C-alpha positions as CSV (number, residue, x, y, z in Angstrom):
1,M,0.0,0.0,0.0
2,S,1.6,3.2,-1.1
3,T,1.6,6.4,0.9
4,A,1.2,9.9,-0.5
5,V,4.4,11.9,-0.8
6,R,4.0,15.4,0.5
7,D,6.0,18.2,-1.0
8,P,7.9,19.9,1.8
9,A,8.1,23.2,-0.1
10,A,4.4,23.4,-0.8
11,L,3.6,25.5,2.3
12,P,6.4,28.1,1.7
13,R,5.3,28.4,-1.9
14,L,1.7,29.0,-1.0
15,G,2.8,31.6,1.6
16,W,5.0,33.5,-0.9
17,T,2.2,33.3,-3.5
18,L,-0.2,34.9,-1.1
19,V,2.4,37.6,-0.2
20,A,2.8,38.4,-3.9
21,L,-0.9,38.7,-4.4
22,V,-1.3,41.0,-1.4
23,L,1.5,43.2,-2.7
24,L,0.2,43.1,-6.3
25,W,-3.3,44.3,-5.4
26,P,-2.5,47.9,-4.3
27,L,-0.3,48.2,-7.4
28,L,-3.2,47.2,-9.6
29,R,-5.4,49.7,-7.8
30,L,-2.8,52.4,-8.2
31,T,-2.8,51.9,-12.0
32,D,-6.6,51.9,-12.2
33,F,-6.4,48.4,-13.8
34,H,-10.0,47.2,-14.3
35,P,-10.1,44.1,-16.6
36,A,-13.9,44.0,-16.5
37,A,-14.0,47.2,-18.5
38,L,-12.9,45.3,-21.6
39,F,-16.2,43.3,-21.6
40,E,-18.6,46.2,-21.2
41,A,-21.0,46.5,-24.1
42,G,-20.0,49.9,-25.2
43,N,-16.3,49.1,-25.1
44,L,-16.7,45.8,-27.0
45,T,-18.6,47.7,-29.7
46,A,-15.9,50.4,-30.0
47,M,-13.2,47.8,-30.2
48,G,-15.2,45.8,-32.8
49,N,-15.7,48.9,-35.0
50,F,-12.0,49.8,-34.7
51,L,-10.9,46.2,-35.7
52,A,-13.4,46.1,-38.5
53,G,-11.7,49.0,-40.2
54,F,-8.6,46.8,-40.7
55,L,-10.4,44.6,-43.2
56,P,-9.7,44.1,-45.9
57,P,-5.9,44.8,-45.9
58,E,-4.6,47.2,-48.5
59,T,-3.1,45.4,-51.5
60,S,-2.9,48.1,-54.2
61,P,0.4,48.1,-56.2
62,D,1.3,51.7,-55.2
63,F,0.9,50.9,-51.5
64,L,2.7,47.6,-51.8
65,S,5.6,49.4,-53.4
66,L,5.8,51.9,-50.5
67,L,5.4,48.9,-48.1
68,G,8.3,47.1,-49.6
69,K,10.6,50.1,-49.5
70,A,9.7,50.8,-45.9
71,T,10.3,47.1,-45.0
72,V,13.8,47.2,-46.5
73,E,14.4,50.5,-44.7
74,T,13.3,48.9,-41.4
75,L,15.4,45.9,-41.8
76,A,18.4,48.0,-42.7
77,M,17.8,50.3,-39.7
78,A,17.4,47.3,-37.3
79,T,20.5,45.5,-38.7
80,A,22.7,48.6,-38.7
81,G,21.5,49.5,-35.2
82,I,22.3,46.0,-33.9
83,A,25.7,46.1,-35.6
84,L,26.5,49.4,-33.9
85,S,25.2,48.1,-30.6
86,I,27.5,45.0,-30.8
87,L,30.5,47.3,-31.4
88,L,29.6,49.0,-28.1
89,A,28.5,45.9,-26.2
90,V,31.4,43.5,-26.9
91,P,34.3,45.5,-25.3
92,L,32.1,46.7,-22.4
93,G,30.8,43.2,-21.8
94,L,34.3,41.8,-21.8
95,V,35.4,44.3,-19.2
96,L,32.5,43.1,-17.0
97,T,33.6,39.5,-17.3
98,R,35.6,38.8,-14.1
99,S,36.6,35.3,-15.3
100,L,38.9,37.0,-17.9
101,S,40.7,39.1,-15.3
102,I,44.4,38.3,-15.0
103,A,44.5,40.2,-11.8
104,R,42.5,37.4,-10.1
105,L,45.1,34.8,-10.8
106,G,47.2,35.5,-7.7
107,P,48.3,38.0,-5.1
108,G,50.5,41.0,-5.9
109,R,48.5,42.1,-9.0
110,R,46.7,45.4,-9.3
111,G,43.2,44.1,-8.8
112,W,41.8,47.5,-8.0
113,I,42.3,48.6,-11.6
114,G,40.1,45.9,-12.9
115,Q,37.5,46.7,-10.3
116,L,37.5,50.4,-11.2
117,L,37.2,49.6,-15.0
118,R,34.3,47.2,-14.3
119,A,32.5,49.9,-12.2
120,V,33.0,52.5,-15.0
121,A,31.7,50.0,-17.6
122,R,28.7,49.0,-15.5
123,A,27.8,52.7,-15.0
124,L,28.2,53.5,-18.7
125,L,26.0,50.5,-19.7
126,A,23.4,51.7,-17.2
127,V,23.3,55.1,-18.8
128,L,23.1,53.7,-22.3
129,R,20.2,51.4,-21.6
130,G,18.6,53.7,-19.0
131,V,17.6,56.3,-21.6
132,P,14.8,54.8,-23.9
133,E,15.5,54.6,-27.6
134,L,12.5,56.9,-28.2
135,V,14.3,59.7,-26.4
136,W,17.5,59.1,-28.3
137,A,15.5,59.1,-31.6
138,L,13.9,62.4,-30.7
139,L,17.3,63.9,-30.1
140,F,18.9,62.5,-33.3
141,V,15.9,63.5,-35.5
142,R,16.7,67.1,-34.6
143,V,20.3,66.5,-35.7
144,F,19.9,64.4,-38.8
145,G,16.4,65.2,-39.8
146,L,13.6,62.7,-40.6
147,G,14.9,59.3,-41.7
148,A,16.5,56.1,-40.6
149,A,19.8,57.6,-39.5
150,A,18.2,58.7,-36.2
151,G,16.8,55.3,-35.7
152,V,20.1,53.5,-36.3
153,L,21.9,55.6,-33.7
154,A,19.0,55.4,-31.2
155,L,18.9,51.6,-31.5
156,G,22.7,51.3,-31.4
157,I,23.1,53.3,-28.2
158,T,20.2,51.8,-26.2
159,Y,20.7,48.2,-27.4
160,G,24.4,48.5,-26.9
161,G,23.7,49.0,-23.2
162,M,21.4,46.1,-23.1
163,L,23.6,43.7,-25.0
164,G,26.7,44.7,-23.1
165,K,25.1,43.9,-19.7
166,V,23.7,40.5,-20.9
167,Y,26.9,39.6,-22.7
168,G,28.8,40.1,-19.5
169,E,26.2,38.0,-17.5
170,I,26.2,35.2,-20.1
171,L,30.0,35.0,-20.1
172,E,30.1,35.1,-16.3
173,S,27.6,32.3,-16.0
174,A,29.6,30.0,-18.4
175,D,32.1,27.5,-17.1
176,A,35.2,29.6,-16.3
177,R,37.6,26.6,-15.7
178,P,38.8,26.4,-19.3
179,A,39.4,30.1,-19.5
180,R,41.1,30.1,-16.1
181,A,43.4,27.2,-17.2
182,L,44.4,29.1,-20.3
183,L,45.2,32.3,-18.4
184,E,47.2,30.4,-15.8
185,A,49.2,28.8,-18.6
186,G,50.2,32.3,-19.9
187,S,47.5,32.7,-22.6
188,G,46.1,36.1,-23.4
189,R,42.6,37.3,-22.7
190,L,41.5,37.0,-26.3
191,A,42.6,33.3,-26.6
192,A,40.9,32.6,-23.2
193,L,37.7,34.1,-24.5
194,C,37.7,32.4,-27.9
195,Y,38.8,28.9,-26.7
196,G,37.7,29.0,-23.0
197,L,34.3,30.8,-22.8
198,L,32.8,31.1,-26.3
199,P,32.4,27.4,-27.0
200,N,30.0,27.1,-24.1
201,A,28.3,30.5,-24.5
202,A,28.2,31.0,-28.2
203,S,24.7,29.6,-28.7
204,E,23.2,31.7,-26.0
205,L,25.0,34.9,-27.2
206,V,23.8,34.4,-30.7
207,S,20.2,33.6,-29.6
208,Y,20.0,36.7,-27.5
209,T,21.5,38.9,-30.2
210,V,18.9,37.7,-32.8
211,Y,16.2,38.3,-30.2
212,R,17.4,41.9,-29.8
213,W,17.4,42.3,-33.5
214,E,13.8,41.2,-33.5
215,C,13.1,43.7,-30.8
216,A,14.8,46.4,-32.9
217,V,12.5,45.7,-35.8
218,R,9.5,46.1,-33.4
219,A,11.0,49.2,-31.8
220,S,11.1,50.9,-35.2
221,V,7.3,51.2,-35.0
222,V,7.5,53.5,-32.0
223,M,10.4,55.5,-33.4
224,G,8.7,55.9,-36.7
225,F,6.0,58.0,-35.0
226,V,8.7,60.6,-34.2
227,G,10.1,60.6,-37.8
228,A,12.8,57.9,-37.6
229,G,11.6,56.3,-40.9
230,G,10.8,52.7,-41.8
231,L,7.5,50.9,-41.3
232,G,6.8,52.8,-38.2
233,Q,6.6,56.1,-40.1
234,L,4.4,54.5,-42.7
235,M,2.1,53.2,-39.9
236,D,2.0,56.7,-38.4
237,Q,0.8,58.1,-41.7
238,S,-1.8,55.3,-42.2
239,M,-3.2,55.8,-38.7
240,K,-3.4,59.5,-39.1
241,M,-5.4,59.0,-42.3
242,L,-7.6,56.5,-40.5
243,N,-6.7,53.9,-43.2
244,G,-7.2,50.6,-41.3
245,G,-6.5,48.5,-44.4
246,E,-3.0,50.0,-44.8
247,A,-2.4,49.5,-41.1
248,A,-3.4,45.8,-41.4
249,S,-1.0,45.2,-44.2
250,I,1.8,46.9,-42.2
251,L,1.0,44.7,-39.1
252,A,1.0,41.6,-41.3
253,T,4.4,42.6,-42.6
254,F,5.7,42.9,-39.0
255,L,4.3,39.5,-38.2
256,V,6.2,38.0,-41.1
257,L,9.4,39.7,-40.0
258,V,9.0,38.4,-36.4
259,V,8.4,34.9,-37.6
260,A,11.4,35.1,-39.9
261,A,13.6,36.3,-37.0
262,D,12.4,33.4,-34.8
263,G,13.2,30.9,-37.5
264,L,16.7,32.5,-38.0
265,S,17.3,32.3,-34.3
266,E,16.3,28.6,-34.2
267,L,18.5,27.8,-37.2
268,L,21.6,29.5,-35.7
269,R,21.0,27.7,-32.3
270,R,21.0,24.4,-34.1
271,R,24.1,25.2,-36.1
272,L,26.0,26.2,-33.0
273,A,24.7,23.4,-30.8
């Protein structure tokens, strides 16, 4: 006759769940979050009328030509922005990686220099990612005028801060023993990175980078509303003209881009596995 096995962590989990709900309730009240309002008759009618304006999608040759041009511009903006962000993130992320610090190999080394550099890099990354890309786009639009150049710089700066922080954390969480052995044998930091850390962390690094590229494509929608070009600017024009069919075609294009980015990420993960 078998006896029921009791989970010893069930009671603490239940307690922390209740605490989380108690803390969440005043936050929901503070934000005036009322989910029941979605199902009121007037609101359902308004949402239905708004969504009905998206059908059928716009498929005229002239608009599809504009849509294709804006899609290419969005992809170019997102790709160039991510490339710029990688140029910022890689050196800053490596500075944050303590497992590549030669000063930690033994006593008598100037460890305080590495600590100071890591503190400066961490503060710089916080500033880069702390300012939203929309604010950077507003600034650069005034410098470069309307167009994708402002979006590229806005994405490069903000995503550089995000990528640098995550790159450092991924490399820190990887098995540091191969890199440490290489450094103790007299190898340089670059060789320790390439042969000690990257073999275990490459898949995760590539996956997160592709995910950020996907986020950059989506972020172009918001930045397009301030004149940064691409599909976002075309969406802004369609919404101002109350042309739901054009907006539906633009949203469908975004969906295709997101699915393509997801497929690319999966392919790269398999190749690097």
